[in-house]
C-alpha positions as CSV (number, residue, x, y, z in Angstrom):
1,M,95.6,87.5,-7.0
2,T,95.8,90.5,-4.5
3,N,98.7,92.3,-2.9
4,Q,97.6,89.5,0.4
5,S,98.2,87.0,-1.6
6,L,100.9,87.9,-3.2
7,P,104.9,86.9,-1.5
8,S,106.4,90.2,-0.7
9,V,109.8,91.3,-1.6
10,V,111.8,94.0,-0.1
11,V,114.9,95.4,-2.0
12,L,116.8,97.7,0.5
13,G,119.7,100.2,-0.9
14,G,120.5,103.1,-3.1
15,G,122.9,103.9,-6.1
16,T,123.0,102.5,-9.7
17,G,122.8,98.6,-8.5
18,M,119.1,99.0,-6.8
19,P,117.6,99.8,-10.3
20,V,119.2,96.9,-11.6
21,L,117.2,94.3,-9.2
22,L,114.1,96.7,-9.6
23,R,113.7,96.0,-13.1
24,G,113.8,92.9,-13.3
25,L,112.0,91.9,-10.2
26,K,108.7,94.3,-11.4
27,S,107.9,91.6,-13.8
28,F,107.1,89.2,-11.2
29,P,103.8,88.6,-9.2
30,I,105.3,89.6,-6.2
31,D,104.0,92.8,-3.6
32,L,107.2,94.6,-4.3
33,T,108.6,97.0,-1.6
34,A,111.9,99.5,-2.2
35,I,113.4,100.5,0.3
36,V,115.3,103.9,-0.4
37,T,119.0,105.6,1.2
38,V,118.6,109.4,1.6
39,A,122.3,110.1,2.6
40,D,123.4,111.1,-1.2
41,D,125.1,114.9,-0.8
42,G,126.5,115.2,-4.3
43,G,125.3,117.0,-7.1
44,S,121.3,117.9,-8.1
45,S,120.3,116.1,-5.1
46,G,122.8,117.4,-2.6
47,R,121.9,120.9,-3.1
48,L,118.3,120.3,-3.3
49,R,118.7,119.1,0.0
50,D,120.8,121.9,1.3
51,E,118.7,124.6,0.1
52,L,115.0,123.4,0.9
53,S,116.1,120.6,4.4
54,I,114.6,117.5,2.5
55,P,115.7,114.3,2.1
56,A,117.9,113.8,-0.7
57,P,115.4,112.6,-3.8
58,G,118.4,111.3,-6.0
59,D,118.0,107.8,-5.8
60,I,114.8,107.5,-4.9
61,R,114.1,109.3,-8.1
62,N,115.9,106.6,-10.2
63,V,113.9,103.9,-8.0
64,I,111.3,105.8,-9.2
65,A,112.4,105.1,-12.8
66,A,113.1,101.8,-12.5
67,L,110.2,100.5,-11.3
68,S,107.8,102.9,-13.6
69,D,105.7,102.2,-16.1
70,A,104.8,105.4,-17.7
71,E,105.3,106.0,-21.2
72,P,108.9,106.6,-22.2
73,M,109.1,110.3,-22.9
74,L,107.4,110.7,-20.0
75,L,110.2,108.9,-18.4
76,D,112.5,110.9,-20.4
77,L,111.4,113.8,-19.3
78,F,111.3,112.8,-15.6
79,Q,115.0,111.9,-16.0
80,H,116.0,114.4,-18.1
81,R,119.2,116.5,-16.7
82,F,119.2,120.4,-17.5
83,A,122.9,121.1,-19.1
84,N,122.9,124.3,-18.6
85,G,120.9,127.3,-17.4
86,N,121.4,130.1,-14.2
87,G,120.4,127.6,-11.3
88,L,119.4,124.7,-13.3
89,S,122.6,123.7,-14.7
90,G,123.1,120.1,-13.1
91,H,119.7,119.7,-12.0
92,S,117.6,116.6,-12.9
93,M,113.9,117.4,-14.0
94,G,113.0,114.5,-11.1
95,N,114.7,116.2,-8.1
96,L,112.7,119.4,-9.0
97,L,109.5,117.4,-9.2
98,L,110.2,115.7,-5.8
99,A,110.9,118.7,-4.4
100,A,108.5,120.3,-5.6
101,M,105.6,117.7,-4.6
102,T,107.2,117.5,-0.8
103,S,106.3,121.5,-0.9
104,I,103.0,120.6,-1.7
105,T,102.3,117.7,0.2
106,D,104.4,119.4,2.7
107,D,105.9,115.9,3.4
108,F,108.5,113.9,1.4
109,F,106.9,110.6,1.3
110,H,104.2,112.2,0.5
111,G,105.2,113.2,-2.3
112,I,107.1,110.3,-3.3
113,K,103.7,108.4,-3.6
114,E,101.7,111.1,-5.6
115,I,104.6,110.8,-8.7
116,S,104.4,107.1,-7.7
117,R,100.5,107.4,-8.7
118,V,101.0,109.8,-11.7
119,L,104.1,107.9,-13.1
120,N,102.0,104.7,-13.1
121,V,105.3,103.1,-10.6
122,K,104.3,99.1,-9.9
123,G,105.0,98.2,-5.9
124,N,105.7,100.8,-2.7
125,I,108.9,102.9,-2.8
126,L,110.1,103.9,1.3
127,P,112.4,106.2,2.1
128,I,114.1,105.2,5.3
129,A,113.4,107.7,7.0
130,N,112.2,111.2,6.2
131,Q,114.0,113.3,7.2
132,N,117.6,115.0,6.2
133,M,120.3,112.9,7.4
134,Y,124.1,112.5,6.8
135,L,126.2,110.0,6.8
136,H,130.0,110.4,8.1
137,A,132.9,107.6,8.0
138,V,135.3,106.9,10.7
139,M,138.4,106.0,9.4
140,E,141.6,103.5,10.0
141,D,143.5,105.9,10.6
142,G,141.2,107.8,13.3
143,S,140.2,110.5,11.1
144,I,136.4,111.3,10.5
145,V,134.9,111.8,6.8
146,S,131.6,113.6,6.7
147,G,129.6,113.5,3.4
148,E,128.8,110.5,1.2
149,S,130.5,112.0,-1.8
150,K,133.4,113.0,0.7
151,I,134.1,109.7,1.7
152,P,135.6,107.6,-0.9
153,A,137.2,110.4,-2.6
154,A,138.8,110.4,1.1
155,E,140.7,107.4,-0.6
156,K,141.4,105.9,3.4
157,R,140.7,102.7,4.9
158,I,137.0,103.0,5.8
159,K,136.8,101.5,9.7
160,R,132.8,102.5,10.1
161,V,129.9,105.2,9.0
162,F,127.1,106.1,11.2
163,L,124.2,109.0,10.4
164,S,123.5,112.1,12.1
165,P,121.4,113.5,13.4
166,E,121.2,110.2,15.9
167,P,119.2,108.2,16.0
168,V,117.4,108.4,13.3
169,Q,113.7,107.7,12.7
170,P,113.5,105.6,10.0
171,L,110.1,105.6,8.1
172,P,107.4,103.0,10.6
173,E,106.7,101.8,7.4
174,A,110.1,100.8,6.2
175,V,110.7,98.6,9.4
176,Q,107.2,96.9,9.2
177,A,107.7,95.6,5.9
178,V,111.1,94.1,6.6
179,K,109.5,92.6,9.5
180,D,106.7,91.6,7.0
181,A,108.6,90.5,3.9
182,D,109.0,87.1,3.0
183,L,112.4,87.9,1.4
184,V,114.5,90.9,1.8
185,V,116.7,91.9,-0.8
186,I,120.3,94.0,-0.2
187,A,120.9,95.5,-3.3
188,P,124.3,95.9,-5.2
189,G,126.0,98.9,-4.9
190,S,128.8,101.3,-2.6
191,L,129.4,99.3,1.1
192,Y,129.6,102.0,2.6
193,T,127.5,105.0,1.0
194,S,124.9,103.1,-0.2
195,T,124.0,99.3,1.3
196,L,125.3,100.3,4.7
197,P,123.2,103.5,5.5
198,N,119.6,101.8,5.0
199,M,121.2,99.3,8.0
200,I,123.0,100.7,10.1
201,V,119.2,102.2,11.0
202,S,118.9,100.7,14.5
203,Q,115.4,99.4,14.5
204,I,116.1,98.4,10.5
205,G,118.7,96.5,11.8
206,D,116.8,95.0,14.4
207,A,114.3,94.3,12.2
208,L,116.5,92.0,9.3
209,R,117.4,90.0,12.8
210,E,113.7,90.0,13.6
211,T,111.7,88.8,9.8
212,H,110.5,85.8,9.4
213,G,111.4,86.0,5.5
214,K,115.2,85.2,4.1
215,V,117.7,87.8,3.8
216,V,119.7,87.9,0.8
217,Y,123.2,90.0,-0.3
218,V,123.1,90.6,-3.5
219,C,127.4,91.1,-3.9
220,N,129.4,93.3,-5.7
221,V,131.0,92.2,-8.9
222,M,133.6,94.4,-9.1
223,T,136.2,96.2,-6.0
224,Q,135.5,100.1,-5.5
225,F,138.3,102.0,-5.3
226,G,138.3,104.2,-2.0
227,E,135.7,102.3,-0.4
228,T,136.6,97.9,-1.4
229,T,139.5,97.8,-2.0
230,G,140.8,94.7,-2.0
231,Y,137.6,93.8,-0.5
232,T,137.0,89.4,-1.0
233,A,132.8,89.0,-0.7
234,A,133.6,87.4,3.1
235,D,135.1,91.3,3.6
236,H,131.5,92.7,2.2
237,V,130.1,89.9,4.7
238,Q,132.5,90.9,7.6
239,A,132.0,95.0,7.2
240,I,128.1,94.0,7.2
241,H,128.3,91.8,10.8
242,E,130.3,94.3,12.4
243,H,128.1,97.3,11.9
244,I,124.8,95.6,12.5
245,G,126.0,92.2,14.2
246,K,125.8,88.7,13.1
247,G,121.8,87.4,12.4
248,C,121.1,90.0,9.8
249,L,122.3,88.2,6.5
250,D,121.0,84.5,5.9
251,A,122.6,84.4,2.5
252,I,124.9,86.1,0.0
253,L,123.9,86.3,-4.0
254,V,127.6,86.3,-6.0
255,H,129.1,85.7,-9.3
256,N,130.8,82.4,-9.7
257,K,132.5,83.2,-13.7
258,P,135.3,84.3,-14.6
259,I,135.8,88.2,-15.5
260,A,137.2,88.7,-19.1
261,T,140.2,90.0,-19.8
262,D,139.5,93.3,-21.6
263,V,136.6,94.2,-19.0
264,Q,139.1,93.4,-16.3
265,K,141.7,95.8,-17.7
266,L,139.3,98.4,-18.1
267,Y,138.3,98.5,-14.7
268,A,142.0,98.3,-14.0
269,A,142.4,101.8,-15.1
270,E,140.1,102.4,-12.4
271,N,142.0,100.6,-9.8
272,S,138.9,98.4,-9.7
273,K,139.2,94.0,-9.1
274,P,136.7,91.3,-9.4
275,V,135.3,90.4,-6.0
276,V,137.0,87.4,-5.0
277,Y,134.4,84.9,-3.7
278,D,136.3,83.0,-1.4
279,H,134.1,80.4,-0.4
280,E,134.9,78.5,3.3
281,R,135.3,81.9,4.7
282,I,131.9,83.1,3.8
283,K,130.5,79.4,4.9
284,K,132.4,80.4,8.3
285,L,130.6,83.7,9.3
286,G,127.2,81.2,8.8
287,V,126.0,82.5,5.7
288,D,124.4,81.0,3.5
289,I,125.7,81.1,-0.5
290,I,123.8,81.2,-3.3
291,E,125.8,81.6,-6.9
292,G,125.5,81.8,-10.0
293,D,126.5,83.3,-13.9
294,I,124.8,87.1,-13.0
295,I,126.5,89.5,-15.0
296,D,125.2,91.0,-18.3
297,P,127.1,90.0,-21.2
298,N,125.8,92.5,-23.9
299,Q,127.1,95.4,-21.0
300,M,130.5,96.6,-21.3
301,A,130.5,98.2,-18.3
302,L,130.1,95.2,-15.4
303,R,126.3,94.8,-14.7
304,H,123.9,92.1,-12.6
305,D,121.9,90.8,-15.2
306,T,118.2,92.4,-14.2
307,S,116.8,88.8,-15.5
308,K,118.9,86.4,-14.2
309,V,119.0,87.9,-10.7
310,A,115.8,88.3,-10.2
311,K,114.4,84.3,-11.4
312,L,117.6,83.3,-9.3
313,L,115.7,85.8,-5.9
314,V,112.0,84.9,-6.8
315,S,112.8,80.9,-6.5
316,L,114.0,81.4,-3.1
317,I,109.8,82.1,-2.6
318,Q,108.4,80.6,-5.4
319,N,107.9,77.1,-3.6
320,K,106.2,78.9,-0.3
321,K,103.9,81.2,-1.9
322,L,103.5,80.7,-5.7
């Protein structure tokens, strides 16, 4: 099959949830595109962004590693983080390579494409924008917190998030990919600091409503302290609707099995609890429900099972294209 005849799947997101999803999807015969947030301001990624005025490379780096078919040693090198060294401490080798390639090509997106070619990446990796951008949150008490890493640290209830400078100009290829997709997947992750930063770019929000493909949100399994404390699955959908408007989601994928008590105790120490799956309220929001046992039982940390989730998602388009 050529790429033109394969079903197109677009994944939007960032953080730790997106690479998990992509590792499963890349093994299927699909035309895969990852659209990644570049609003990170913490650690190595934030330092390079501030010092070199480039989009944050950290989430891009993790997506490259997830989609790469390079030798394990080369990937270990790409993901290596320096523990010490004057100026190097805390930096990731992959972040430095992305910064260097941006300097060589004079363009962040072109730098990503070159590194993707060298590391034999399956699929396309697109930054949501080819510019430096910043995330801000308006809290329920009216205060404004600026910086992706500072928003959950404020430990306040979030009312809405927005980007600067406005308007953010998304990569045209990203907008077109969403419009042309057979399936659009909103990856799990930090709702306000990883998921919404892509979706609140106005042209992306419009594309999610206009696309002929199904838009599926893979809901988090646990709440996140500082972002979604006390949130149910419907609250996640409601937050997306409040930012983007209704009609941007067709379905939500939820885990429908109990979380083991010992695992819940581990997360309780981090003020995190299972996301309640409130079926009736989700239906009232006009969103279809896809449910299943989608957790990897072999990990102590709760992670979506990359294979189970990928199979469920691809099954939504198999009858149409494959």
